[in-house]
N, C-alpha and C positions, 0 to 999 in steps of 0.2 A: 255833912256830905260824906258818904261812904265811898271808899275807893272800890270801883267795880271795873275790872280790866276789860271784860267783854263789852260793856257799854261804852267805855272809852274808845276801844278799838272800832266799834260801830260808828261813833261820832267822827273819828279820824277818817274812816273809809268814805263816809258820806261828804266830808268836807273837801275832798280833792278828787280830781279826775285822773290824776297820775297814779301809777302803781306805788303802793306803800310798802317799802322794804322793812325788814326787821331792824336794820340800822336806823331808819327814820323813826321808828317807834321808840327805840332805845334812846335816841337823841331827844325826843319829846320828854321822856321821863327825866332825863338828866337836866334839861332846861327847867323843868318844873321845880326840881329841888333847888336849883341855883337861884331862881327867882324867889322862892319861898324863904330862903335864908338871907337874901340881900336885905339891907336896911331900907325901909320904906322912905320914899321921898316926902319932903314936907308938902302937905296938901295945901292948895290955895283955899281961901275962904269962899264958901258957896255964895252964889248970887242971892240978893234979897228975894224972898218969896219962893225959892227953890228948895227942894229936899236935899239934905246932905247925902253924899254917896254912901252906899252901904259898905261898912268896914267890918269884916268878920272879927270876932273876938280871938284873942291869942290862943285860947283853949281849943277853939274850932280848928285853927291852923295847925296846932300841934297834933290834933287827932288825925287830920288828913296826912300830915307828914309821917306819922307813925304807921299808917296803913299803907301808904304808897311805898313800894320797895325802891331802894336807891338804884337798883339795876335789875332789869328784867332779862332773863336768859332767853336765848333763841327758842329753847324747848317750851318755855312757858308761853311765849307768844304764839308759837305754832299750835300748841294745845288749845289755846283760847280761840284762835282762828278756826280750827277744826270744829270746835264746839259751836261756834256761831254758824258755820256752814251747815252743820247737821241740823241745828234748830230751824234754820230757814227752810231747809228741804222738808223736814218733818211737818212743819206748820204750813207748808205750801205757800210761803210768802212770795212776793213778786220779785224779790232780789235773791241773788246768789253771790257767794264769795268765791272767787277763783284765784289761784296762785299761778303766776307766770314767772318767767325768768327774771323779771325786774322787781317782782314783789306781788302784793295782794291788791285786788281790785274788787269793787262791788259792781255787779252788772245786773241787768234785767233777766229774769227767768226766761228760758226759751219759749214758754207758752205765750208770752206777751211781746215777743220781739217784733212780730208783724205790726202791732199797734204803734210801737215806738218808731218803726221804720216809716210808717205812713205819716206820723206827726212830723218827722224830719224830712219827709219827701226824699228818702234815700232809695237807691236801687236795691233789688233783691240781692241777698248774699251770693257770693260766687259759688259756682258748682264746677268742679273739675271733671274732665272727661276721664275715662278709664285709662287712656294712654298717658294723660298728665299725672294721674295718681300712681301709675306704675313707675314713671320716670322720677317722680318725687320720692318714692320709696327707695329706688336705687341710689339717688343722690344722698338720701339720709343715711343709708347704711354703708355706702362706699366712699363718701366724701373724704378728701377732694377727688372729684371725678371729671374726666374730660368728655367732650361730646362724642368722640370716637369710641370711648369705653361704653358710654350709654348705648350707642347704636350696636356695638358688639354684643351687649347683653340682651337687648330687646329684639335685635334682628331687623329693625326698621329705622327710618330716619327719626331723629329726635329734635329736629328744628322747631316744629310747631309746639311740641310739649314744653321744650325749654323756654321758648319765647313767652308762652302763657304763664309759666311759673315765675319768670323774671318780671312780667307785667304785674303779677299779684304780690310780688316781693316775698315769695316763699323760698326762692333760691337767689343766690347772688354770686357774682364772680369773685373768687377769693385768691386768685393768683394764676400762675402759669406753670405747667409741668416741665420738668427737666428732660424733655424729649425733643427730637428733631422737629423744628417748626414752632417750638414753645406753645403748644396748644393751651387754650384757656381751661381753667379748672373751676368747677362749680361746687358750692356748698349751701347748706340751709341757713335760714335767718332766725332771729328771735320771733318774728311773726309766725314762722313755721311751728315753733315750739308752742306758741299760744293757740295756733290752729288745731293742733292735735292734743293739747292739754297736758304738756309735760314741761319740766323746768330745764332739762338738759338732754343732750343726745344720749348720754349714758342710760337714761330711763327708757329708751326704746325697747320694746319687747324683743326677746331673742327670736330669731327666725332661722329655721332649718333650710330655707330656700335662699334667702338673701343675706346670709351671714357674710361679713367682709372677707374672711379667708376663702370661702367657696367662690365668691364672685371674683376675687383676685386670681384664683387658679383658673377659673373659666376664661377670664380675659387673657391671661398668659397663654393658654393653649389656643385661644381663638386668634391671637395675633401672631402665632408662629407659622401660619400657613393654612393650607386647605385640609386641616385635620378635623375630623369629626369629634365632637365632645358629647359624651353620653349623658343621659339624664341623671345617672347615678353619680357622676363626677360633680355635678352642680347641686346635688342634694335633693333632686326631684324624685318622687316615688317611681319605682320601676316594677315591672311584672317579671316573675321568675322565668317564664318561658317567653321571652320577647321574640325569638326567632321561630318562624313557622316550622312545624314538624312535617317530615315527608310522609305521605300517605302509604306507609309500608303494608298496611293490612287491608287495603281496598280490594275487594273481591275482583272488580273489573281489571284492576292493575295486575294482579297475580295470575288470574286465570288465563287470559289470552296469551301472554308470552309462554306459559307452561305448555299450552296446546300446540303452538306454532314452532317453538324452538326446543322440542324434546331431543336431547343429545343422544347420539349413538355411542355405544361403548368404545368404538375405535377412535372417535374424534373428541372424547371428553376433555383431554388436556388442552386442546386448542380453543375450545369454546369457553373455558373458564375465564379467559382474559376479556371476554366481551361484557360490557356493562349495559343493562337494559335501559332504554330512555326513561327519564323522570317525567312523571305526570305533571 
């Protein structure tokens, strides 16, 4: 038997429904060496007419021991898992290897998910509304965040979106803020990480619109009173000439006042203080 790390990892992935962490894999290798070096127990005599159990020769055991490393590094395991994942995708296999916060799992390819769902008589996968997705994004980037902060950012009530996210276990109550009334604070869950395919919050892509510092500044100004917060201050794109320009070159605007209000030389000083009406 030749030690093949990728085949061993495939066997381990198929043998469990729980996530398989790097530590779990390393523990298997350690136990393998411990059992191989232990003294074999005295075997009982086989029953009459039965075949004796297969016992590998010592040379075969030594070969396996020599090939199997005493300790696998995390890098070796990750590289092997990445290679397995790539092979499954390139060969269009029905399985996929995904990595979540708790470890690696083997799952059905998305193309065959409907067939598996019908076999298990399961409901269709959840679909979040636009409001729920926006709320989830704010919680992910701003957590811990209160309901009032969510509503200050979105400008609308967050009750429905928060309740739906709690129902799907994408967000969870993680504490209370040190503010008057001790409002509840929300944060994301491990299920959220699996939902978007990352291992930790630090892997979230940078956002010029929802970066924590910009959201914090937005909330700070929004809670100080009836102060308007510009789009530029929260990182949204702005136009250079956001204020409308006065129609100073409109022929109808300039021609009529010039004909009606032609100043006389004696009264020029008094009429300079008059401002023509704006169109």
